C-alpha positions as CSV (number, residue, x, y, z in Angstrom):
1,A,-8.4,6.4,14.8
2,K,-11.7,7.3,17.6
3,E,-11.9,11.0,15.4
4,F,-12.6,8.3,12.2
5,I,-14.8,5.7,14.2
6,K,-16.7,8.9,15.4
7,R,-16.7,10.3,12.0
8,C,-18.0,7.1,10.6
9,K,-21.4,7.0,12.8
10,K,-22.2,10.6,12.2
11,V,-22.1,11.3,8.6
12,K,-22.9,9.9,4.9
13,Y,-19.3,8.6,3.5
14,Q,-16.3,8.6,5.3
15,R,-12.8,8.1,3.5
16,I,-9.6,7.8,4.7
17,E,-5.8,6.4,2.8
18,I,-3.2,5.8,5.2
19,N,0.5,5.5,3.0
20,V,1.9,3.2,5.6
21,E,5.7,3.5,5.8
22,C,8.0,0.8,4.0
23,F,10.9,0.5,5.4
24,W,10.4,-1.7,8.6
25,M,12.0,-5.0,7.2
26,N,15.4,-3.1,6.9
27,E,18.6,-3.1,9.3
28,N,16.4,-0.1,11.4
29,Y,13.5,-2.5,11.8
30,D,14.3,-2.4,15.7
31,K,14.0,1.0,15.9
32,R,11.2,1.5,14.3
33,V,9.0,-1.9,15.4
34,K,7.1,-0.9,17.8
35,S,5.1,2.2,15.9
36,Y,5.3,0.5,12.6
37,D,2.8,-2.4,14.9
38,A,1.2,0.7,16.9
39,V,-0.1,2.3,13.0
40,W,-1.3,-1.5,12.2
41,K,-2.9,-1.8,15.3
42,N,-4.8,1.9,14.7
43,L,-4.8,0.6,10.1
44,K,-7.4,-2.2,12.9
45,K,-9.5,0.2,14.3
46,Y,-10.2,2.2,11.3
47,T,-11.4,-1.0,9.0
48,D,-13.3,-2.7,12.0
49,A,-15.2,0.6,12.1
50,A,-15.5,1.1,8.2
51,R,-16.4,-2.2,8.2
52,K,-19.6,-1.1,10.6
53,N,-20.9,1.4,8.1
54,R,-21.4,0.9,5.1
55,N,-20.5,4.6,3.5
56,A,-17.1,4.5,5.2
57,E,-13.7,3.2,3.3
58,V,-9.9,2.8,4.5
59,T,-7.3,2.6,1.5
60,I,-3.8,1.5,2.6
61,K,-0.9,2.7,0.0
62,Y,2.0,1.6,-0.3
63,I,5.0,2.8,-2.1
64,I,7.6,0.8,-3.6
65,I,11.2,2.1,-3.6
66,P,13.5,0.5,-6.1
67,G,16.3,-0.9,-4.1
68,I,15.1,-0.3,-1.5
69,N,11.8,-2.6,-0.3
70,D,10.9,-3.7,-4.2
71,N,11.4,-7.5,-3.2
72,M,8.9,-10.2,-2.9
73,K,9.9,-10.2,1.4
74,E,8.3,-7.3,2.4
75,A,5.5,-7.2,-0.4
76,K,4.0,-10.6,1.2
77,E,5.0,-9.6,4.7
78,F,2.5,-6.1,3.6
79,I,0.0,-8.1,1.9
80,K,0.2,-10.2,5.0
81,R,-0.8,-7.4,7.0
82,C,-3.6,-5.7,5.5
83,K,-4.8,-9.2,5.4
84,K,-4.7,-9.4,9.1
85,V,-6.3,-6.4,9.5
86,K,-8.9,-7.2,6.9
87,Y,-8.3,-4.2,4.5
88,Q,-10.5,-2.9,1.9
89,R,-8.4,-1.3,-0.7
90,I,-4.8,-1.3,-1.4
91,E,-3.2,1.1,-3.8
92,I,0.4,1.0,-5.1
93,N,2.2,3.0,-6.0
94,V,6.3,3.9,-7.6
95,E,8.1,6.2,-6.3
96,F,7.9,9.6,-7.9
97,F,11.4,10.5,-7.7
98,W,13.1,7.2,-8.5
99,M,11.2,7.1,-11.6
100,N,12.0,10.1,-13.0
101,E,15.9,9.5,-12.5
102,N,14.8,6.5,-13.9
103,Y,12.6,6.7,-16.8
104,D,14.6,5.8,-19.9
105,K,15.9,2.6,-18.3
106,P,14.6,-1.4,-18.3
107,I,12.7,-2.0,-14.8
108,S,14.5,-4.5,-12.4
109,D,13.4,-8.0,-12.6
110,N,12.2,-7.9,-8.8
111,L,10.4,-5.1,-9.5
112,K,8.2,-6.3,-12.1
113,E,8.1,-9.4,-9.5
114,V,6.3,-7.2,-6.8
115,L,4.2,-5.7,-9.0
116,L,2.7,-9.3,-11.1
117,F,2.4,-10.4,-7.3
118,F,0.9,-6.7,-6.4
119,Q,-1.5,-7.4,-9.2
120,K,-3.0,-10.6,-8.2
121,Q,-4.5,-9.4,-4.8
122,P,-7.9,-8.4,-4.2
123,N,-9.2,-5.2,-4.0
124,L,-6.3,-3.6,-5.3
125,C,-5.4,-0.8,-7.9
126,F,-2.2,1.1,-9.6
127,S,-2.2,5.0,-8.6
128,S,-3.2,6.5,-11.1
129,N,-0.4,8.8,-11.1
130,I,2.1,6.5,-11.3
131,S,4.4,7.0,-14.6
132,T,3.9,6.4,-18.0
133,H,7.2,4.2,-18.0
134,I,5.7,1.7,-15.5
135,K,1.8,2.0,-17.1
136,N,2.7,1.0,-20.2
137,W,4.9,-1.9,-18.9
138,L,2.1,-3.2,-16.7
139,E,-0.3,-2.4,-19.4
140,K,2.3,-5.5,-21.8
141,N,2.1,-7.8,-18.8
142,L,-0.5,-7.7,-16.6
143,T,-3.3,-7.8,-19.4
């Protein structure tokens, strides 16, 4: 965080992308909560520094892993934490290897609900490398 803050003061444009560990709601939560909370504490420092420098941007990335974190409880908690750190931009993706293995299968109701929820959030985009399968569904259902 300190290095990013220094760079924000020195350079004309600074961008950082942080891929947040998404498994924190599962059974390992108690073991991971301290380090996960530290990640969000640092994210707050990054977003504070970026707001002070109009040429700096922080993007928080979230990877949806069907069957693990494709549920509304995790999606809502993730957005709640993003709002708490006053995020600038969120990028959503669906786990690549899962998509390749399940390309011809229908998208689950859980995943649909989470994608629709995320789509309603301000300053959110879906990753440009999200699978064609998901892109097609998004185009049909989110326009």
